[in-house]
C-alpha positions as CSV (number, residue, x, y, z in Angstrom):
1,M,21.4,-5.3,-12.8
2,N,21.0,-2.2,-11.0
3,T,24.3,-1.6,-9.0
4,L,24.4,1.4,-6.5
5,E,27.6,3.3,-6.4
6,F,28.5,2.2,-3.0
7,E,27.8,-1.4,-4.0
8,R,30.6,-1.5,-6.7
9,P,33.3,-3.0,-4.5
10,I,30.9,-5.7,-3.6
11,T,29.9,-6.3,-7.3
12,E,33.5,-6.3,-8.4
13,L,34.6,-8.9,-5.8
14,E,31.4,-11.0,-6.8
15,A,32.5,-10.8,-10.5
16,K,36.1,-12.1,-9.5
17,I,34.4,-14.9,-7.6
18,A,32.3,-15.9,-10.8
19,D,35.5,-15.8,-12.8
20,L,37.3,-18.0,-10.3
21,A,34.4,-20.5,-10.2
22,R,34.4,-20.8,-13.9
23,L,38.2,-21.5,-13.8
24,A,37.7,-24.1,-11.1
25,E,35.1,-25.9,-13.3
26,T,37.7,-26.2,-16.0
27,L,40.4,-27.6,-13.6
28,G,38.0,-30.2,-12.0
29,S,36.4,-31.2,-8.9
30,G,37.8,-29.5,-5.7
31,A,40.0,-27.1,-7.5
32,L,40.5,-23.7,-5.9
33,E,37.9,-24.7,-3.3
34,A,39.7,-22.9,-0.4
35,E,40.3,-19.7,-2.4
36,L,36.6,-19.7,-3.5
37,E,35.3,-20.0,0.2
38,A,37.7,-17.2,1.3
39,M,36.6,-14.8,-1.3
40,K,32.9,-15.6,-0.7
41,A,33.3,-15.0,3.1
42,R,35.2,-11.8,2.2
43,A,32.3,-10.7,0.0
44,D,29.8,-11.5,2.7
45,E,31.6,-9.5,5.2
46,L,32.1,-6.5,2.9
47,R,28.3,-6.6,2.1
48,R,27.5,-6.7,5.9
49,N,29.8,-3.9,6.8
50,T,28.8,-1.8,4.0
51,Y,25.0,-2.0,4.7
52,R,25.8,-1.7,8.4
53,S,27.2,1.9,7.8
54,L,24.9,3.5,5.3
55,D,24.1,7.1,5.6
56,A,20.7,8.7,5.1
57,W,21.3,9.4,1.3
58,Q,22.6,6.0,0.7
59,K,19.5,4.5,2.5
60,T,17.3,6.6,0.3
61,Q,19.0,5.1,-2.9
62,V,18.4,1.6,-1.5
63,A,14.7,2.5,-0.6
64,R,14.3,3.4,-4.3
65,H,16.0,0.5,-5.7
66,P,13.8,-1.1,-8.5
67,G,14.8,-4.6,-7.3
68,R,13.0,-4.3,-3.9
69,P,10.0,-6.3,-3.3
70,H,6.9,-4.5,-4.6
71,C,3.3,-4.5,-3.5
72,V,2.5,-7.3,-5.7
73,D,5.2,-9.4,-4.2
74,Y,3.8,-8.8,-0.7
75,L,0.3,-9.6,-1.9
76,S,1.4,-12.8,-3.8
77,G,3.8,-14.0,-0.9
78,L,1.5,-13.1,2.0
79,I,-2.1,-13.0,1.1
80,E,-3.8,-16.2,0.1
81,E,-7.0,-16.4,-2.0
82,F,-6.4,-12.7,-2.8
83,V,-9.5,-11.1,-4.6
84,E,-8.8,-7.7,-6.0
85,L,-11.5,-5.1,-5.8
86,R,-11.4,-2.2,-8.3
87,G,-12.8,1.2,-8.7
88,D,-13.7,4.0,-6.4
89,R,-17.5,4.1,-7.6
90,G,-17.1,7.6,-8.5
91,F,-14.7,8.1,-11.4
92,G,-12.6,5.0,-12.2
93,D,-10.2,2.6,-11.2
94,D,-6.6,3.6,-10.4
95,Q,-4.1,0.7,-10.7
96,T,-1.4,2.5,-8.6
97,I,-3.3,1.5,-5.5
98,I,-4.1,-2.2,-5.5
99,G,-6.6,-3.6,-2.8
100,G,-8.8,-6.4,-2.0
101,L,-9.8,-9.3,0.1
102,G,-7.7,-12.4,1.2
103,R,-6.4,-14.4,4.0
104,F,-3.1,-13.5,5.9
105,R,-1.9,-16.7,7.5
106,G,-5.5,-18.0,7.8
107,R,-6.8,-14.6,9.0
108,P,-9.3,-12.8,6.7
109,V,-8.0,-9.2,6.0
110,V,-8.4,-6.3,3.7
111,A,-4.9,-5.6,2.0
112,I,-4.1,-2.4,0.2
113,G,-0.8,-1.4,-1.2
114,I,0.9,1.1,-3.6
115,E,2.6,-0.5,-6.7
116,K,5.4,1.1,-8.7
117,G,5.9,-1.4,-11.3
118,H,9.0,-3.5,-12.2
119,D,9.5,-2.9,-16.1
120,T,8.4,-0.2,-18.7
121,A,4.9,-1.6,-19.2
122,S,4.1,-2.1,-15.5
123,R,5.5,1.2,-14.4
124,L,3.1,2.8,-17.1
125,K,0.3,0.7,-15.9
126,H,0.8,1.6,-12.3
127,N,1.8,5.2,-12.9
128,F,5.3,4.8,-11.5
129,G,3.7,4.5,-8.0
130,A,2.1,8.0,-8.1
131,A,-1.6,7.6,-7.2
132,R,-4.4,9.6,-8.5
133,P,-7.4,10.7,-6.4
134,E,-9.5,7.7,-7.4
135,G,-6.9,5.5,-6.0
136,Y,-7.2,7.0,-2.5
137,R,-11.0,7.0,-2.9
138,K,-10.8,3.2,-3.6
139,A,-8.6,2.9,-0.5
140,V,-11.3,4.5,1.6
141,R,-14.0,2.3,0.1
142,L,-11.8,-0.7,1.1
143,M,-11.5,0.6,4.5
144,D,-15.2,1.1,4.9
145,L,-15.7,-2.5,3.7
146,A,-13.1,-3.7,6.3
147,E,-15.0,-2.0,9.1
148,R,-18.4,-3.3,7.9
149,F,-17.3,-6.9,7.9
150,N,-14.9,-6.5,11.0
151,L,-11.7,-7.3,9.0
152,P,-8.3,-6.0,9.9
153,V,-6.6,-3.9,7.4
154,V,-2.8,-4.4,6.3
155,S,-1.3,-1.8,3.9
156,F,1.8,-1.6,1.9
157,A,3.2,2.0,1.1
158,D,6.0,2.6,-1.4
159,T,5.7,5.8,-3.3
160,A,7.6,9.1,-4.1
161,G,4.3,10.9,-3.6
162,A,0.8,11.2,-5.1
163,Y,0.4,12.2,-8.7
164,P,0.6,16.0,-9.0
165,G,-0.6,16.6,-12.6
166,A,-3.5,19.1,-13.4
167,A,-6.0,16.2,-14.0
168,S,-5.2,14.9,-10.5
169,E,-5.6,18.3,-8.9
170,E,-8.9,18.9,-10.9
171,R,-10.2,15.7,-9.4
172,G,-9.4,16.7,-5.7
173,V,-6.2,14.8,-4.9
174,A,-5.6,16.8,-1.7
175,Q,-9.1,16.0,-0.4
176,A,-8.9,12.4,-1.3
177,I,-5.6,12.0,0.5
178,A,-7.2,13.7,3.4
179,R,-10.2,11.5,3.5
180,S,-8.1,8.5,3.3
181,I,-6.0,9.7,6.3
182,E,-9.2,10.3,8.2
183,R,-10.6,7.1,7.5
184,G,-7.5,5.3,8.6
185,L,-7.6,7.2,11.8
186,S,-11.4,6.5,12.5
187,L,-11.3,2.9,11.7
188,G,-13.1,0.6,14.4
189,V,-10.8,-2.3,13.2
190,A,-7.1,-2.9,13.6
191,N,-4.9,-1.7,10.8
192,V,-1.1,-2.1,10.5
193,A,0.9,-0.3,7.8
194,V,4.4,-1.2,6.3
195,I,6.7,1.4,4.7
196,T,8.4,-1.0,2.2
197,G,10.5,1.5,0.2
198,E,10.0,5.1,-0.3
199,G,7.3,6.7,2.1
200,G,6.7,9.8,0.3
201,S,4.5,12.6,1.8
202,G,0.7,12.4,2.0
203,G,0.8,9.8,-0.8
204,A,2.3,7.2,1.7
205,L,0.6,8.7,4.9
206,A,-2.7,8.0,3.3
207,L,-2.2,4.4,3.7
208,A,-0.2,4.6,7.0
209,A,-2.6,6.3,9.5
210,A,-2.4,3.0,11.3
211,N,-2.5,1.5,14.8
212,K,1.1,0.3,14.1
213,V,3.5,1.6,11.4
214,L,6.3,-0.7,10.5
215,I,9.2,0.3,8.2
216,L,11.8,-1.8,6.5
217,E,15.5,-1.3,7.6
218,H,16.6,0.6,4.7
219,S,13.3,2.4,3.8
220,V,12.7,6.0,4.3
221,Y,9.6,8.1,5.3
222,S,9.5,12.0,4.8
223,V,7.2,14.9,4.0
224,I,9.2,15.7,1.0
225,S,12.2,14.0,-1.0
226,P,15.6,15.2,-0.3
227,E,16.0,16.7,-3.7
228,G,12.7,18.6,-3.2
229,A,13.9,19.8,0.4
230,N,17.2,20.9,-1.0
231,S,15.5,22.8,-3.9
232,I,12.7,24.5,-1.9
233,L,14.3,25.0,1.5
234,W,17.9,25.7,0.6
235,R,17.4,26.9,-3.1
236,G,19.9,24.1,-4.2
237,A,22.6,25.3,-1.7
238,R,23.2,21.8,-0.2
239,T,23.3,18.4,-1.8
240,P,20.5,15.9,-1.5
241,G,22.7,13.8,0.9
242,E,23.0,16.9,3.2
243,A,19.3,17.3,2.9
244,A,18.5,13.6,3.7
245,S,20.8,13.8,6.8
246,A,19.1,17.0,8.1
247,M,15.5,15.7,7.5
248,K,16.1,12.4,9.7
249,I,14.2,10.3,7.3
250,T,15.9,6.8,8.0
251,A,14.2,4.1,9.9
252,Q,16.4,4.5,12.8
253,D,15.7,8.2,13.1
254,L,12.0,7.6,12.7
255,L,11.9,5.0,15.4
256,R,13.5,7.4,17.8
257,L,11.0,10.2,17.0
258,N,8.0,7.8,17.5
259,I,6.9,8.2,13.9
260,V,7.2,4.6,13.3
261,D,6.7,1.7,15.8
262,R,9.0,-1.1,14.5
263,V,12.1,-1.6,12.2
264,V,11.9,-4.7,10.2
265,A,15.4,-6.1,9.4
266,E,16.5,-6.7,5.9
267,P,18.8,-9.3,4.6
268,P,22.5,-8.4,4.2
269,G,22.7,-6.4,1.0
270,G,19.2,-4.9,1.4
271,A,15.7,-6.2,0.5
272,H,16.7,-6.4,-3.2
273,A,19.4,-9.0,-2.4
274,D,16.6,-11.6,-1.2
275,K,13.2,-10.7,-1.8
276,E,11.6,-13.9,-0.4
277,A,13.3,-13.5,2.9
278,T,12.2,-9.9,3.1
279,V,8.7,-10.9,2.4
280,R,8.8,-13.5,5.1
281,S,10.2,-11.1,7.7
282,V,7.5,-8.5,6.9
283,G,5.0,-11.2,7.2
284,D,6.3,-12.4,10.7
285,A,6.2,-8.7,11.8
286,L,2.7,-8.2,10.6
287,A,1.4,-11.4,12.2
288,E,2.9,-10.3,15.7
289,E,1.4,-6.8,15.5
290,L,-2.0,-8.1,14.5
291,D,-1.9,-10.6,17.2
292,A,-1.2,-7.9,19.8
293,L,-4.2,-5.9,18.5
294,E,-6.5,-8.8,18.5
295,G,-9.3,-8.6,21.1
296,L,-9.3,-4.7,21.2
297,D,-12.9,-3.2,20.7
298,P,-13.4,-0.4,18.3
299,A,-13.1,2.4,21.0
300,A,-9.8,1.0,22.3
301,L,-8.4,0.6,18.8
302,R,-9.2,4.3,18.1
303,A,-7.9,5.5,21.5
304,Q,-4.7,3.5,20.8
305,R,-4.3,5.1,17.3
306,R,-5.0,8.5,18.8
307,A,-2.5,8.3,21.5
308,R,0.2,6.9,19.0
309,F,-0.1,9.9,16.8
310,Y,-0.3,12.4,19.6
311,A,3.2,10.9,20.8
312,I,5.0,11.7,17.6
313,G,7.9,14.1,18.2
314,R,7.4,14.2,22.1
315,R,10.5,12.2,22.9
316,G,13.9,11.3,21.4
317,L,14.7,15.0,20.5
318,D,17.4,15.3,23.2
């Protein structure tokens, strides 16, 4: 179990509850029931209060928690009859970015997402969520397909950034990201993106140049990691926590700055505390946003998207 430092008081109390529950079983039915209920109520309150007051660095740690729902969880929980489409028709298939056709609550869609993996084997398969150029070229191919068949696009971004290795640079990762951003902005169909964990740099923006950008309550979205900002901008003179606070990378800051359009609430204890509830909440928000965009023609969708991005940073700075 991955326990964050600020979660330790909660996990210690939960361990005491488990010990008391085992003792109650040995004493018979109804024993220690009042004490157990009181301790559970105290744990719930502690969890709510803790997550209500997280700072930017703590939210960054929650956004990176390996137990959060990943792309594959959203695809399996929200997209019915999903058919994965592979390859960029130029170099190969990058399994960091997964995409294909399916139905979202009865509506045909193209779904695209970045997968980090949940164990050693899957993390290696998905390159720890760091996409290569062919992954972004696959995303462009899928967006082309969506426009050809008039299908809305839903995307799920969770990455520390694109893969920066030499081979990635040789195959044109910067251009691939730029083309993916350009395609998202020029689409004649509705597209809605969700930042589900880390929204890292152009690696995430490549899938988030959308009509509507949603973000989970404890996710982050930034041009660079707090550690990277601390190293490059302040030469290590600050802590990552100070950098995270200065960068305004939390969902609440991003909403105020018009960088995202909607914050999706997470269960008490974060998305990793209840994956199924989180997936349902994201699905409900996606459905509402797609319904609001339904009926807009290609010109109106492009105009709305253009106005949305031009508005970034123009208010909320007071």
